[in-house]
C-alpha positions as CSV (number, residue, x, y, z in Angstrom):
1,M,0.0,0.0,0.0
2,T,1.3,3.3,-1.0
3,S,3.2,5.5,1.5
4,F,1.9,9.1,1.9
5,Y,3.7,12.4,2.0
6,P,4.3,14.5,5.1
7,S,1.6,17.1,4.2
8,R,-0.9,14.3,4.4
9,R,0.4,12.8,7.6
10,L,-0.3,16.1,9.4
11,M,-4.0,15.9,8.6
12,L,-4.6,13.5,11.5
13,K,-3.4,16.2,13.9
14,T,-5.4,19.1,12.4
15,M,-8.6,17.2,11.8
16,L,-8.9,15.3,15.1
17,A,-7.8,18.3,17.1
18,T,-10.9,20.2,15.8
19,G,-13.1,17.2,16.1
20,A,-14.1,17.5,12.5
21,A,-13.7,13.9,11.6
22,V,-15.4,12.4,14.7
23,C,-19.0,11.4,14.9
24,L,-21.3,12.3,17.7
25,P,-21.7,9.5,20.3
26,A,-25.3,8.8,19.0
27,C,-24.3,8.3,15.4
28,V,-24.4,5.0,13.6
29,T,-22.5,3.7,10.7
30,N,-24.2,2.2,7.7
31,I,-21.1,0.6,6.3
32,R,-19.1,-1.6,8.7
33,F,-15.4,-2.5,8.5
34,D,-13.7,-5.2,10.5
35,G,-10.5,-3.2,10.8
36,S,-8.2,-0.6,9.4
37,F,-4.5,-0.1,8.7
38,L,-2.5,2.8,10.2
39,Q,0.8,3.9,8.7
40,L,2.9,5.3,11.5
41,W,5.2,8.2,10.7
42,R,7.6,10.2,12.9
43,D,4.9,13.0,13.2
44,H,2.5,10.6,14.9
45,L,4.9,10.0,17.8
46,S,4.4,13.5,19.2
47,L,0.6,13.5,19.0
48,P,-1.2,13.8,22.4
49,K,-3.2,10.9,23.8
50,E,-6.4,12.9,23.4
51,T,-5.9,13.0,19.6
52,W,-5.3,9.2,19.5
53,S,-8.4,8.7,21.6
54,K,-10.5,10.5,19.1
55,L,-9.1,8.4,16.2
56,F,-9.8,5.2,18.1
57,D,-13.3,6.4,18.7
58,L,-13.8,7.0,15.0
59,M,-12.4,3.5,14.2
60,Q,-14.7,2.0,16.7
61,Q,-17.7,3.8,15.3
62,A,-16.8,2.4,11.9
63,G,-17.0,-1.1,13.3
64,C,-13.3,-1.8,13.5
65,R,-12.3,-4.7,15.8
66,E,-8.7,-4.9,14.6
67,L,-6.0,-2.3,13.9
68,F,-2.9,-3.1,11.8
69,L,0.0,-0.8,12.5
70,Q,1.9,-1.1,9.2
71,W,5.2,-0.8,10.8
72,V,6.7,0.2,14.2
73,A,10.0,1.5,12.9
74,M,11.4,3.0,9.7
75,E,15.0,2.5,8.5
76,D,15.5,5.5,6.1
77,G,19.1,6.8,6.6
78,E,19.1,10.0,8.6
79,D,15.3,10.0,8.8
80,S,15.2,6.6,10.6
81,W,13.0,6.3,13.7
82,Q,11.4,3.7,16.0
83,A,8.2,4.0,18.1
84,S,8.9,3.4,21.8
85,D,7.2,0.6,23.7
86,E,5.7,3.3,25.9
87,F,4.1,5.1,22.9
88,L,2.8,1.8,21.5
89,R,1.5,0.7,24.9
90,T,-0.7,3.9,24.9
91,L,-2.2,2.7,21.7
92,F,-2.7,-0.8,23.0
93,D,-4.4,0.6,26.1
94,L,-6.8,2.7,24.0
95,A,-7.5,-0.4,21.9
96,Q,-8.2,-2.4,25.1
97,E,-10.7,0.2,26.3
98,R,-12.6,-0.4,23.0
99,N,-12.1,-4.1,22.8
100,M,-10.0,-3.8,19.7
101,G,-7.2,-6.1,18.7
102,M,-3.7,-4.8,17.7
103,H,-1.4,-6.2,15.0
104,L,2.2,-4.8,15.0
105,G,4.1,-4.4,11.8
106,L,7.8,-5.3,11.9
107,P,10.4,-2.7,11.3
108,Y,10.4,-1.5,7.7
109,R,13.3,-0.5,5.5
110,A,12.3,2.3,3.1
111,D,14.5,1.2,0.2
112,W,12.4,-2.0,-0.4
113,W,11.1,-0.9,-3.8
114,E,14.4,0.6,-4.8
115,M,16.0,-2.7,-4.0
116,L,13.5,-4.7,-6.1
117,D,13.8,-2.4,-9.1
118,A,17.6,-2.7,-9.0
119,N,17.2,-6.4,-10.0
120,D,20.5,-7.1,-8.2
121,M,20.5,-10.5,-6.6
122,Q,23.5,-9.7,-4.3
123,R,21.8,-6.5,-3.1
124,M,18.6,-8.5,-2.6
125,E,20.4,-11.1,-0.4
126,T,21.9,-8.3,1.7
127,F,18.5,-6.6,2.1
128,L,16.7,-9.8,3.0
129,A,19.3,-10.6,5.6
130,Q,19.1,-7.1,7.1
131,T,15.3,-7.3,7.4
132,Q,15.5,-10.7,9.1
133,N,18.0,-9.3,11.7
134,D,15.7,-6.2,12.2
135,A,12.7,-8.4,12.9
136,R,14.6,-10.8,15.1
137,R,16.0,-7.9,17.3
138,Y,12.7,-6.1,17.5
139,V,10.6,-9.2,18.4
140,A,13.1,-10.3,21.0
141,A,13.2,-6.8,22.7
142,S,9.5,-5.9,22.6
143,S,7.3,-6.7,25.5
144,L,4.1,-5.8,23.6
145,A,3.3,-9.4,22.5
146,G,2.3,-10.0,26.1
147,H,-0.4,-7.3,26.0
148,P,-3.9,-8.8,26.1
149,Q,-4.9,-6.9,22.9
150,F,-1.9,-8.2,20.9
151,R,-3.2,-10.2,17.9
152,G,0.0,-11.0,16.0
153,W,2.8,-9.6,13.8
154,Y,2.5,-8.1,10.3
155,I,5.3,-8.3,7.7
156,P,5.3,-4.8,6.1
157,Y,6.6,-5.8,2.7
158,E,4.0,-6.3,0.0
159,L,4.2,-9.2,-2.5
160,E,3.1,-9.1,-6.2
161,Q,3.8,-11.1,-9.3
162,Y,6.0,-8.6,-11.2
163,H,9.1,-8.5,-9.0
164,W,8.7,-12.2,-7.9
165,A,8.0,-13.7,-11.3
166,T,11.1,-15.9,-11.7
167,A,12.1,-19.1,-10.0
168,T,15.4,-17.5,-9.1
169,S,13.7,-14.6,-7.2
170,Q,11.4,-17.0,-5.5
171,E,14.3,-19.1,-4.3
172,K,15.4,-16.0,-2.4
173,L,11.9,-15.0,-1.3
174,I,10.7,-18.3,0.2
175,P,13.5,-18.9,2.7
176,W,13.2,-15.2,3.8
177,L,9.5,-15.6,4.5
178,Q,10.2,-18.9,6.3
179,V,12.6,-17.1,8.7
180,L,10.2,-14.1,9.3
181,S,7.4,-16.5,9.9
182,A,9.4,-18.4,12.4
183,I,10.5,-15.2,14.2
184,A,7.0,-13.9,14.4
185,T,5.4,-17.2,15.7
186,T,7.8,-17.5,18.6
187,T,5.8,-14.9,20.6
188,Q,2.3,-16.1,20.0
189,G,2.3,-19.2,17.8
190,Q,0.2,-17.8,15.0
191,A,1.4,-17.0,11.5
192,P,2.2,-13.4,10.7
193,S,0.1,-11.4,8.2
194,I,1.4,-10.1,4.9
195,S,-0.2,-8.1,2.1
196,T,-0.3,-9.0,-1.5
197,Y,-1.7,-7.4,-4.6
198,F,-2.1,-7.8,-8.4
199,S,0.5,-5.7,-10.2
200,R,-0.7,-4.2,-13.5
201,I,2.9,-4.1,-14.9
202,P,3.0,-6.7,-17.7
203,T,4.9,-9.8,-16.7
204,E,5.0,-13.6,-17.2
205,G,4.7,-14.0,-13.5
206,S,1.4,-15.2,-11.9
207,L,0.1,-14.2,-8.5
208,V,-1.5,-17.6,-8.2
209,S,1.8,-19.4,-9.0
210,L,3.6,-17.2,-6.5
211,W,1.2,-18.0,-3.7
212,K,1.1,-21.7,-4.5
213,N,4.8,-21.7,-3.9
214,I,4.6,-19.7,-0.8
215,L,1.8,-21.8,0.7
216,D,3.6,-25.0,-0.1
217,H,6.6,-23.9,2.1
218,T,5.6,-21.2,4.5
219,A,3.0,-20.4,7.2
220,L,1.5,-16.9,6.5
221,Y,-1.8,-15.2,6.8
222,P,-2.6,-13.4,3.4
223,M,-4.2,-10.0,3.2
224,V,-5.3,-9.2,-0.4
225,Q,-5.4,-5.6,-1.5
226,D,-8.4,-5.0,-3.8
227,G,-6.4,-2.5,-5.9
228,A,-9.5,-0.3,-6.6
229,G,-7.7,2.8,-5.4
230,V,-5.3,2.5,-8.4
231,A,-6.9,0.2,-11.0
232,G,-10.6,0.6,-10.2
233,L,-13.3,-2.0,-9.5
234,D,-12.2,-4.2,-12.5
235,N,-9.3,-5.3,-10.4
236,Y,-11.5,-7.7,-8.5
237,M,-11.6,-9.8,-11.7
238,A,-7.8,-10.0,-11.6
239,L,-7.9,-11.2,-8.0
240,A,-10.5,-13.9,-8.6
241,P,-7.9,-16.7,-9.4
242,L,-6.2,-15.9,-6.1
243,R,-9.5,-16.0,-4.3
244,D,-10.2,-19.4,-5.8
245,L,-6.8,-20.7,-4.7
246,F,-7.3,-19.7,-1.1
247,N,-10.9,-21.0,-1.1
248,T,-9.8,-24.4,-2.6
249,R,-7.0,-24.8,0.0
250,Q,-9.3,-23.5,2.7
251,I,-6.9,-20.7,3.5
252,D,-8.2,-17.9,5.7
253,Y,-7.4,-14.4,4.4
254,D,-8.5,-10.8,4.7
255,L,-9.5,-8.5,1.9
256,I,-8.2,-4.9,2.0
257,V,-10.6,-2.3,0.7
258,E,-8.8,0.9,-0.5
259,L,-10.5,4.1,0.5
260,F,-8.5,6.3,-1.9
261,H,-8.6,7.2,-5.6
262,Q,-5.2,7.7,-7.2
263,T,-5.0,10.9,-9.2
264,S,-1.3,10.8,-10.3
265,D,-0.1,8.9,-13.4
266,D,2.3,6.1,-12.8
267,S,3.1,5.8,-16.5
268,K,4.6,9.4,-16.2
269,Q,6.4,8.5,-13.0
270,E,4.5,11.2,-11.1
271,P,4.7,11.3,-7.3
272,F,1.8,9.5,-5.7
273,Q,-1.2,11.7,-5.2
274,A,-4.7,10.6,-4.3
275,I,-8.1,11.8,-2.9
276,S,-10.7,10.0,-0.8
277,A,-12.8,7.5,-2.9
278,S,-16.4,8.3,-3.8
279,P,-19.1,6.7,-1.5
280,S,-20.6,4.8,-4.4
281,R,-17.3,3.2,-5.3
282,V,-16.6,2.2,-1.6
283,R,-20.1,0.7,-1.4
284,Q,-19.4,-1.4,-4.5
285,Q,-16.1,-2.5,-3.1
286,I,-17.7,-3.6,0.2
287,A,-20.3,-5.6,-1.8
288,R,-17.6,-7.3,-3.9
289,A,-15.4,-7.9,-0.9
290,R,-18.2,-9.7,0.8
291,D,-18.7,-11.9,-2.3
292,F,-15.1,-12.9,-1.9
293,D,-16.0,-14.5,1.4
294,A,-12.8,-13.2,3.1
295,T,-12.5,-13.7,6.8
296,R,-12.3,-9.9,7.5
297,I,-12.7,-6.7,5.5
298,I,-9.9,-4.3,6.4
299,V,-9.7,-0.8,5.0
300,F,-6.8,1.2,3.9
301,A,-7.2,3.5,5.7
302,I,-9.4,5.5,8.0
303,D,-6.5,7.8,8.5
304,P,-6.1,9.8,6.3
305,W,-9.0,9.0,4.0
306,L,-11.8,9.7,6.5
307,T,-9.8,12.3,8.6
308,D,-8.6,14.5,5.7
309,K,-9.9,18.1,5.7
310,T,-11.1,17.8,2.1
311,Q,-14.5,17.8,0.4
312,E,-14.0,14.2,-0.8
313,A,-13.2,12.9,2.7
314,Q,-16.2,14.8,4.1
315,L,-18.5,13.2,1.4
316,L,-17.2,9.7,2.4
317,R,-17.6,10.4,6.1
318,N,-21.2,11.6,5.6
319,A,-21.9,8.4,3.6
320,L,-20.5,6.1,6.2
321,F,-22.1,7.8,9.1
322,E,-25.8,8.7,9.5
323,F,-26.4,11.4,12.0
324,P,-29.7,11.5,13.9
């Protein structure tokens, strides 16, 4: 799922500080989500507890029973940071007050896509080893897996069939996933979650073939991005073969409904820009997601696409919440 720029990250602080994105206690939602992602950024670490409480209230009112923190740390040269256990425990406690489960994303290295595009096997080997070490150190040091609201770990690296099309690349990928799965299951015994999506870039690779190989060798909990934010509703057709694979193998998985609409042009290599999706499109996504019979419907993401101070976000909020 696409990372957002600093100007968008500050929306949470400005919107929730004014209460503009928060429903009245008596309001009800007419579209229910099972959970939401949240991309943590350095800016989030300084927000007061009151701001977080308002966001958790909004997620609860939307029906969320699970929150996925996409990552807990960012390795990005001089801009590297890590959320403290004290900060994260505050979020866990807010979740506990609302009977909401928390999933923690492992530390993330920001040069993931740069590494993949380089198509350098030696660089890939180094990167994969570094991320394994990052995960091992973090899981061993963190006390949060003992919190009653902890629901498991999330691997913050998204898988698609373009970069992992060849047998050679999958020979690197599978052992890496096996190690991350083993690290994550030591604290709770359940397989970590990981996101996957259908890449529109032409390739001989197959998402189904990739996941057949993964499932044959590794214990993971798949989370399938619907891709509607970029490719539109037709992307559900591209995901149907993967749905059939999971259903045939009786694999539990979540479906991620994207609440944004990309406005930038990837073919022109424009920086990512997006607005909140239209209510009609989100309703269609929810309907199709339910037809997929996924275990849970998780949205990406309540922040910022319901908390933005934009006309599009306001329209979506008004559609999701009915005021008396």
